[in-house]
C-alpha positions as CSV (number, residue, x, y, z in Angstrom):
1,M,0.1,-0.1,0.2
2,C,2.7,2.7,1.0
3,Q,4.5,1.6,-2.5
4,W,1.2,2.4,-4.1
5,L,0.8,5.7,-2.4
6,E,4.6,6.8,-3.0
7,A,4.3,6.2,-6.9
8,R,2.2,9.1,-7.2
9,P,2.3,12.1,-4.5
10,R,-1.3,13.2,-5.8
11,R,-2.9,10.0,-4.3
12,L,-1.4,10.9,-1.0
13,W,-2.7,14.6,-1.1
14,V,-5.9,12.9,-2.2
15,A,-6.0,10.6,0.8
16,A,-4.9,13.0,3.5
17,G,-7.4,15.4,2.3
18,I,-10.2,12.9,2.3
19,L,-8.9,11.7,6.1
20,L,-9.3,15.7,7.1
21,A,-12.6,15.9,5.6
22,A,-13.8,13.0,7.6
23,L,-12.4,14.7,10.8
24,W,-14.1,18.1,9.9
25,I,-17.4,15.8,9.0
26,S,-17.6,14.0,12.6
27,L,-16.6,17.9,14.2
28,W,-19.5,19.3,12.0
29,R,-22.2,16.3,13.0
30,Q,-21.2,16.9,16.9
31,L,-21.9,20.5,16.1
32,S,-25.2,20.0,14.5
33,L,-26.8,19.3,18.1
34,D,-26.7,22.6,18.6
35,W,-27.4,24.0,15.4
36,S,-30.6,22.1,14.9
37,T,-31.9,22.6,18.7
38,N,-30.7,26.2,19.6
39,P,-32.1,28.9,17.3
40,Q,-29.2,31.4,17.8
41,Y,-26.8,29.0,16.4
42,S,-29.1,27.6,13.5
43,Y,-26.7,29.8,11.3
44,G,-23.9,27.1,11.6
45,W,-25.4,24.8,9.2
46,G,-24.2,27.2,6.7
47,V,-20.7,27.5,7.7
48,P,-19.3,24.5,6.2
49,F,-20.4,25.3,2.8
50,L,-18.8,29.0,3.0
51,A,-15.8,27.4,4.7
52,I,-15.3,24.9,1.7
53,Y,-15.9,27.9,-0.5
54,L,-13.3,30.3,1.1
55,V,-10.7,27.2,0.8
56,W,-11.4,26.9,-2.9
57,Q,-11.3,30.5,-3.6
58,R,-7.9,30.3,-1.9
59,L,-6.3,27.6,-4.0
60,Q,-7.0,29.7,-6.7
61,D,-4.2,32.1,-5.9
62,R,-2.1,30.0,-3.8
63,P,1.4,31.2,-3.3
64,E,4.4,28.9,-3.7
65,P,5.0,26.4,-1.3
66,E,8.0,26.7,0.7
67,P,11.2,23.8,0.8
68,D,10.1,21.1,2.9
69,T,12.0,21.4,6.3
70,R,10.5,18.2,8.2
71,C,10.7,20.1,11.4
72,F,10.6,17.7,14.4
73,K,8.5,20.2,16.2
74,H,5.6,19.6,13.8
75,G,5.7,15.9,13.6
76,L,5.5,16.0,17.9
77,W,2.4,18.7,18.0
78,A,0.9,16.1,15.1
79,L,1.3,13.0,17.4
80,L,-0.1,15.0,20.4
81,L,-3.2,16.3,18.4
82,V,-4.0,12.6,17.1
83,A,-3.4,11.1,20.2
84,G,-6.1,13.2,21.7
85,L,-8.5,12.2,19.5
86,L,-9.6,9.1,21.3
87,P,-10.3,10.7,24.9
88,L,-12.0,13.4,23.0
89,H,-14.5,10.8,20.9
90,L,-15.1,8.8,24.3
91,V,-16.0,12.1,26.0
92,Q,-17.9,13.8,23.1
93,E,-20.2,10.5,22.6
94,A,-21.5,11.0,26.3
95,N,-21.5,14.5,26.9
96,P,-22.6,15.7,23.2
97,D,-23.6,19.0,24.9
98,W,-20.5,19.8,26.4
99,R,-19.0,22.9,24.6
100,A,-15.8,22.7,26.4
101,V,-15.1,19.4,24.5
102,S,-17.1,20.8,21.1
103,W,-13.9,23.6,21.4
104,M,-11.3,21.2,21.9
105,S,-12.5,18.9,19.0
106,A,-12.9,22.0,16.9
107,L,-9.1,23.0,17.5
108,E,-7.9,20.0,17.0
109,A,-9.4,19.8,13.5
110,V,-8.0,23.1,12.7
111,G,-4.5,22.3,14.4
112,L,-4.2,19.1,12.6
113,T,-5.5,20.9,9.0
114,V,-2.6,23.7,9.9
115,I,0.1,21.6,10.7
116,A,-0.7,19.6,7.0
117,L,-0.8,23.0,5.0
118,D,2.8,23.5,6.8
119,R,4.2,20.3,6.0
120,I,3.0,20.5,2.3
121,G,3.4,24.3,1.8
122,G,5.2,25.8,4.6
123,K,4.4,29.2,6.4
124,R,3.2,30.7,3.3
125,W,0.5,28.0,3.2
126,V,-0.8,28.6,6.4
127,R,-1.0,32.3,6.3
128,H,-2.5,32.0,2.9
129,F,-5.1,29.6,4.0
130,G,-5.4,30.2,8.1
131,V,-8.6,32.5,7.9
132,A,-10.6,29.8,5.8
133,V,-9.5,27.3,7.9
134,A,-10.4,28.8,11.3
135,F,-13.3,29.9,9.7
136,P,-15.7,27.0,11.0
137,L,-14.9,28.2,14.7
138,L,-17.3,30.7,14.5
139,A,-20.0,28.1,14.1
140,V,-19.0,26.3,17.5
141,P,-21.1,27.6,20.3
142,W,-19.9,29.9,22.7
143,P,-18.4,28.7,26.3
144,T,-21.5,29.1,28.5
145,P,-20.3,31.3,30.9
146,M,-19.3,34.2,28.2
147,E,-22.8,33.0,26.3
148,D,-25.0,33.6,29.4
149,I,-23.3,36.9,30.2
150,V,-23.3,38.3,26.8
151,I,-27.3,37.2,26.3
152,Q,-28.5,38.4,29.6
153,S,-26.7,41.6,29.1
154,L,-28.0,42.2,25.3
155,M,-31.7,41.1,26.6
156,R,-31.7,43.5,29.7
157,G,-30.3,46.1,27.8
158,V,-33.1,46.1,25.1
159,A,-35.7,45.5,27.3
160,R,-34.5,48.6,29.5
161,V,-34.2,50.8,26.6
162,S,-37.4,49.5,24.7
163,A,-39.4,50.2,28.1
164,E,-38.0,54.0,28.5
165,V,-38.7,54.5,24.6
166,V,-42.0,53.5,24.5
167,H,-42.8,55.5,28.1
168,W,-41.5,58.6,26.2
169,F,-44.4,58.0,23.9
170,G,-46.9,58.0,26.9
171,V,-47.3,54.1,27.0
172,P,-46.7,52.9,30.6
173,A,-43.6,50.3,30.8
174,V,-41.6,49.0,33.5
175,Q,-38.4,46.7,32.7
176,R,-37.4,43.7,35.1
177,G,-35.0,41.6,34.0
178,N,-35.8,40.2,30.6
179,L,-39.4,41.6,30.6
180,I,-41.3,44.5,30.2
181,F,-44.4,45.0,31.7
182,L,-47.2,46.8,30.2
183,T,-50.9,48.0,31.4
184,N,-52.1,44.8,29.4
185,G,-49.6,42.3,29.7
186,V,-46.0,41.3,29.9
187,V,-43.7,41.3,26.7
188,G,-40.8,39.3,27.0
189,I,-37.6,39.5,25.3
190,D,-35.8,36.4,24.5
191,E,-32.8,35.7,22.6
192,A,-34.2,36.3,19.2
193,C,-35.4,39.6,20.2
194,S,-31.7,40.6,21.7
195,G,-30.0,40.5,19.0
196,V,-27.6,37.6,19.9
197,R,-28.9,35.7,16.6
198,S,-27.8,38.3,14.7
199,V,-25.0,39.4,16.3
200,Q,-23.4,35.9,16.1
201,S,-24.4,35.5,12.6
202,T,-23.5,38.7,11.4
203,L,-20.1,38.3,13.1
204,M,-20.2,35.2,10.5
205,M,-20.6,36.9,7.7
206,S,-18.8,39.8,8.5
207,V,-15.4,37.3,8.7
208,F,-16.6,35.5,5.6
209,L,-16.7,38.6,3.4
210,G,-13.2,40.2,4.6
211,E,-11.8,36.9,3.7
212,L,-13.5,36.6,0.5
213,F,-12.4,40.0,-0.6
214,C,-9.1,39.7,1.0
215,F,-9.1,43.0,3.0
216,S,-6.1,44.1,5.2
217,A,-6.7,43.5,9.0
218,G,-8.0,47.2,9.5
219,R,-10.9,46.9,7.1
220,R,-11.8,43.4,8.4
221,T,-12.1,44.6,11.7
222,L,-13.9,48.0,10.6
223,L,-16.4,45.6,8.7
224,V,-17.1,43.4,11.6
225,V,-17.9,46.3,14.3
226,L,-20.2,47.9,11.6
227,G,-21.9,44.8,10.9
228,L,-22.4,44.3,14.6
229,G,-23.3,47.8,15.4
230,A,-26.2,47.3,12.0
231,A,-27.4,43.9,13.8
232,L,-28.0,45.6,17.5
233,V,-29.6,48.7,16.1
234,L,-32.1,46.3,13.9
235,N,-32.8,44.1,16.6
236,L,-33.7,47.0,19.2
237,G,-36.0,48.5,16.2
238,R,-37.8,45.0,16.0
239,A,-38.0,45.1,20.2
240,L,-39.7,48.3,20.2
241,L,-42.0,47.0,17.2
242,L,-42.9,44.1,19.1
243,T,-43.8,46.3,22.4
244,G,-45.6,49.1,20.2
245,V,-47.8,45.9,18.9
246,A,-48.4,44.9,22.4
247,A,-49.4,48.0,24.0
248,K,-51.5,48.9,21.2
249,S,-53.1,45.6,19.9
250,G,-52.8,43.5,23.0
251,I,-50.3,40.9,23.9
252,G,-51.7,38.5,21.9
253,R,-50.7,40.2,18.4
254,I,-47.3,39.7,18.8
255,Q,-47.1,36.2,17.8
256,A,-48.1,37.3,14.1
257,W,-45.1,40.0,14.2
258,H,-42.7,37.8,16.1
259,D,-41.1,35.7,13.6
260,P,-41.8,37.7,10.3
261,A,-39.8,40.8,12.3
262,G,-36.9,38.4,13.2
263,Y,-36.2,36.8,9.9
264,T,-36.3,40.5,8.3
265,V,-34.1,41.9,10.7
266,L,-31.4,38.9,9.5
267,V,-32.0,39.7,5.9
268,V,-31.5,43.5,6.3
269,A,-28.5,43.0,8.7
270,F,-27.0,40.7,5.9
271,V,-27.7,43.1,2.9
272,L,-26.0,46.0,4.9
273,V,-22.9,43.9,5.8
274,W,-22.8,43.2,1.9
275,W,-23.2,46.6,1.2
276,I,-20.4,47.7,3.6
277,A,-18.3,45.2,2.4
278,V,-18.4,46.2,-1.3
279,R,-18.1,49.7,-0.4
280,L,-14.6,49.0,1.4
281,R,-13.7,46.7,-1.8
282,R,-13.9,49.4,-4.4
283,S,-10.9,51.4,-2.4
284,T,-9.1,48.2,-1.9
285,P,-6.3,47.5,-4.2
286,S,-6.7,44.1,-6.3
287,P,-3.9,41.3,-5.1
288,A,-1.3,41.1,-7.7
289,P,-2.5,37.7,-10.3
290,M,-0.5,34.6,-9.5
291,Q,2.2,33.5,-12.1
292,E,1.9,30.4,-13.5
293,P,3.1,27.7,-13.2
294,R,2.8,26.9,-9.6
295,A,5.1,24.6,-8.1
296,W,3.3,21.1,-6.6
297,P,3.2,21.0,-2.8
298,N,5.6,19.0,-1.1
299,P,5.1,15.4,-0.6
300,L,3.7,13.6,2.3
301,P,4.9,10.4,3.7
302,A,2.6,7.5,3.0
303,A,3.5,6.0,6.5
304,L,2.1,9.1,8.0
305,V,-1.0,9.1,5.7
306,L,-1.9,5.3,6.3
307,G,-0.9,5.6,10.2
308,F,-3.3,8.7,10.5
309,G,-6.1,6.8,8.6
310,T,-5.6,3.6,10.5
311,W,-5.8,5.6,14.1
312,L,-9.1,7.5,12.8
313,L,-10.7,4.4,11.9
314,L,-9.6,2.8,15.7
315,V,-10.9,5.9,17.5
316,G,-14.5,5.3,15.5
317,V,-14.6,1.5,16.3
318,G,-13.4,1.7,19.7
319,T,-15.3,4.3,21.1
320,E,-18.5,2.7,19.7
321,A,-17.2,-0.5,21.2
322,W,-16.9,0.8,24.5
323,Y,-20.5,2.1,24.7
324,R,-22.0,-1.1,23.0
325,A,-20.2,-3.3,25.7
326,H,-21.5,-1.2,28.6
327,E,-25.0,-0.9,27.0
328,L,-25.6,-4.7,27.0
329,K,-25.2,-4.5,30.8
330,L,-27.8,-1.8,31.1
331,T,-30.8,-2.5,32.9
332,A,-34.1,-0.8,32.5
333,P,-34.3,2.8,32.9
334,V,-35.8,4.1,36.3
335,T,-38.6,6.6,35.2
336,W,-41.3,8.2,37.3
337,A,-44.5,10.1,37.0
338,L,-46.0,12.9,38.7
339,D,-50.0,12.9,39.7
340,W,-50.9,16.5,39.5
341,P,-52.7,17.8,42.5
342,T,-55.8,18.8,40.4
343,Q,-58.0,18.9,43.6
344,E,-55.9,22.0,44.9
345,Q,-57.7,25.7,45.2
346,G,-57.3,27.4,41.9
347,F,-55.3,24.6,40.0
348,S,-55.0,24.9,36.6
349,F,-52.7,24.0,34.0
350,D,-50.8,26.4,32.0
351,P,-50.2,25.9,28.3
352,V,-46.4,26.0,27.5
353,D,-45.5,28.9,25.0
354,E,-44.8,27.3,21.5
355,S,-41.4,29.2,21.0
356,A,-40.4,27.4,24.6
357,R,-41.8,24.4,22.9
358,R,-39.7,24.9,19.9
359,I,-36.5,25.4,21.9
360,L,-37.0,22.2,24.5
361,R,-38.3,19.9,22.3
362,Y,-39.4,17.7,25.0
363,S,-41.2,14.4,24.5
364,D,-43.6,15.2,27.3
365,G,-44.3,17.9,29.7
366,E,-46.9,20.2,31.4
367,S,-46.7,23.6,33.7
368,A,-49.4,24.4,36.3
369,R,-50.2,26.4,39.3
370,W,-52.6,26.7,42.4
371,H,-52.7,28.5,45.7
372,Q,-52.6,27.7,49.0
373,P,-54.8,28.7,51.7
374,D,-52.3,31.2,53.4
375,G,-52.0,32.8,50.4
376,S,-48.8,31.2,49.2
377,E,-48.5,30.3,45.4
378,W,-47.1,27.1,44.1
379,F,-45.5,26.7,40.5
380,I,-44.5,22.9,38.8
381,F,-43.1,22.6,35.5
382,W,-42.3,18.8,34.5
383,F,-40.9,18.0,31.4
384,R,-39.2,14.4,29.7
385,W,-37.0,13.8,27.0
386,K,-36.6,10.1,26.0
387,A,-33.2,8.8,25.2
388,G,-31.7,10.2,22.0
389,R,-28.5,12.0,21.0
390,T,-30.2,15.6,21.9
391,S,-31.8,14.6,25.0
392,P,-28.8,15.7,27.3
393,G,-28.0,19.3,25.6
394,L,-32.1,20.1,25.7
395,A,-32.5,18.8,29.4
396,H,-29.2,20.8,30.5
397,A,-30.0,23.9,28.7
398,H,-32.3,25.9,31.0
399,P,-31.5,25.9,35.1
400,P,-33.5,28.0,37.2
401,E,-30.5,30.7,37.5
402,L,-30.9,31.5,34.0
403,C,-34.6,31.2,33.0
404,L,-35.5,32.9,36.2
405,Q,-33.2,35.3,36.3
406,A,-34.2,36.5,32.9
407,G,-37.7,36.6,33.9
408,G,-37.0,39.2,36.4
409,F,-36.2,37.2,39.4
410,R,-33.1,37.7,41.7
411,L,-31.0,34.9,42.8
412,V,-30.3,35.4,46.7
413,N,-29.4,32.0,47.6
414,D,-28.0,28.4,45.9
415,L,-28.1,26.3,49.1
416,G,-26.9,23.1,47.4
417,V,-28.4,19.7,46.8
418,Q,-31.0,18.1,48.8
419,E,-32.0,14.4,48.4
420,I,-35.7,13.8,48.6
421,R,-36.6,10.2,48.9
422,T,-40.1,8.9,47.5
423,A,-41.8,5.9,45.8
424,G,-38.1,4.1,46.8
425,L,-36.2,6.6,44.8
426,S,-33.6,9.5,45.9
427,L,-34.2,12.7,44.1
428,P,-31.8,15.3,44.1
429,F,-33.0,18.5,44.1
430,R,-31.1,21.8,43.8
431,V,-32.5,24.7,46.3
432,Y,-32.6,28.1,45.3
433,D,-33.7,31.4,46.9
434,F,-35.1,33.8,44.6
435,E,-37.2,37.0,44.8
436,A,-39.4,39.1,42.7
437,Q,-41.2,42.2,43.2
438,G,-40.3,42.1,46.8
439,R,-42.1,38.5,47.4
440,P,-39.6,35.5,48.2
441,F,-39.6,32.4,46.0
442,H,-38.2,29.0,47.1
443,V,-37.4,26.9,44.1
444,F,-36.9,23.2,43.9
445,Y,-35.1,21.8,40.9
446,C,-34.4,18.3,39.7
447,L,-32.8,17.1,36.8
448,W,-33.3,13.2,36.7
449,E,-30.9,10.7,34.2
450,E,-32.8,7.4,33.9
451,R,-30.4,5.5,34.9
452,A,-30.7,2.4,37.2
453,E,-27.2,2.8,38.3
454,R,-27.7,6.2,40.3
455,E,-29.1,4.5,43.1
456,A,-26.1,2.1,43.2
457,G,-23.7,4.9,43.3
458,G,-23.9,6.1,39.7
459,V,-23.9,9.0,37.9
460,D,-24.6,12.5,39.8
461,N,-27.7,13.5,38.3
462,Q,-26.7,17.2,38.8
463,L,-24.5,18.0,36.1
464,S,-20.8,18.7,36.6
465,R,-17.5,17.9,35.3
466,W,-16.8,15.0,37.4
467,S,-20.7,13.6,36.5
468,R,-19.9,14.2,32.8
469,L,-16.3,12.2,33.3
470,Q,-18.0,9.6,35.2
471,A,-20.8,8.9,32.5
472,V,-18.0,8.0,30.1
473,R,-16.5,5.6,32.6
474,L,-19.7,4.0,33.0
475,G,-20.3,3.6,29.3
476,Q,-23.2,5.8,29.5
477,R,-25.0,7.6,26.7
478,N,-28.2,9.1,24.9
479,L,-30.0,8.1,28.1
480,G,-33.4,10.1,29.0
481,Q,-33.9,12.9,31.3
482,S,-36.5,14.3,33.3
483,V,-36.8,17.5,34.7
484,L,-39.0,18.8,37.7
485,E,-39.0,22.6,38.9
486,I,-41.4,23.4,42.0
487,A,-41.7,27.0,42.8
488,V,-43.3,28.3,46.1
489,G,-43.8,32.0,46.2
490,G,-45.2,33.9,49.0
491,R,-43.8,31.5,51.7
492,K,-41.2,33.3,53.6
493,D,-40.0,30.3,56.3
494,K,-38.2,28.2,53.7
495,S,-37.9,25.3,56.2
496,E,-42.0,25.3,56.1
497,A,-41.6,25.6,52.3
498,E,-39.2,22.5,52.0
499,N,-41.4,20.6,54.6
500,E,-44.6,21.0,52.1
501,V,-42.6,20.2,48.8
502,K,-41.3,17.0,50.2
503,T,-44.8,16.0,51.6
504,F,-46.2,16.9,48.2
505,L,-43.6,14.8,46.6
506,Q,-44.1,11.7,48.7
507,K,-47.8,11.7,47.8
508,A,-47.3,12.9,43.9
509,I,-44.4,11.0,42.6
510,H,-45.0,7.1,41.7
511,R,-42.5,5.0,39.4
512,A,-43.2,4.3,36.1
513,P,-42.1,1.7,33.6
514,G,-39.2,2.8,31.4
515,A,-39.7,4.1,27.9
């Protein structure tokens, strides 16, 4: 096989290209989980095609390759990156939603591609293809802490400005968190309205056009800044439009305007970025055309290409074998159901908003509320995701510290995890103290992984680095999840609230057969 490859260097380049393409396709398959379930990253579906186009464009004016230096340092870095593929794939298979691992996988793909470019074309090729190779990083979901800060800041900022502007026009409006309270209802400023979706997609488009037109670093920076500014201004206008519609025609009319306005903002933002890029291009000198003939790239060692291909195959087969071997030992999932207290005073089921349904994509779910004789209010949210590749990411995506604070609640205390035993189960509830409009709210949040090993000392249901790694050790992936959130408002004594919640759970929870 080595002699056949060495006979024609082009075969080596083609083989290496196919192996790198397989690595990138595996990464894009992983990222598609966020692209399909998180609206603000839906633009990611177009990034691979744009990246391929940029690489093709750069091939047309590629520089002459530098002489082959066979640097030992490159081989060492390549060896380290290739060796890291196996642990990354093992962890990623059990934690498809772990963004830290997604970033490590993306950097692996970029790093190995850069090393290959350096090996066959030298530093000139790395500089020439660098932006095109790194471009797919724009489709990798931001780290959660960074994303939370940006999202919450944008949403609160948009809500604050919108409330202030409509107040100038005589519409009474008060902003709390990401909500705008009007006399006839409440307008929520979600991720789409905050400008996050357009900000990220506009950033992607600005970088793409800057590379396509071969702008200088200064012009690329200017294009990005102007594009992001346009996206924020347009989304602020959208939020004002929705708030004005709600104030004039009622909250119910928002739904008819919500999506059309969002898509209009996205299209207009792209058109503006394109127009700015064209204006900047007119004053940019055209690059000198490449002179023919171009030298062929430096040859690749056949043993290196074969070794890389063999290792990729072993990584895929080994990862699947690890989880299949453990899945053969799994017993039926441990699931439970909730008996709703329909006899309580003022009990009613609250329909889940359609936009929330599209984002969460749960298999089953309900929300309800009722009043106690002492004036306290109870709110319950229950969702279940059947086993599947998307279930872990969706179940973990909206904890109370994110969602409730977005709704104007202030987090007072995170009291940690308490185990509540009921129906032969030990349910881990994370307990919080919140405050909203001067009223205390005691919140109990349980995320249940449907795995029998939990009661025998298995994976901790509360998401953490340790629980993620423990899932890999136990060979557990794609298992179902349930989320139960109970909020008790108006009860100042939290010990009484805890006792009432425990009593309620002991009556309401019962075990159910796994699905």
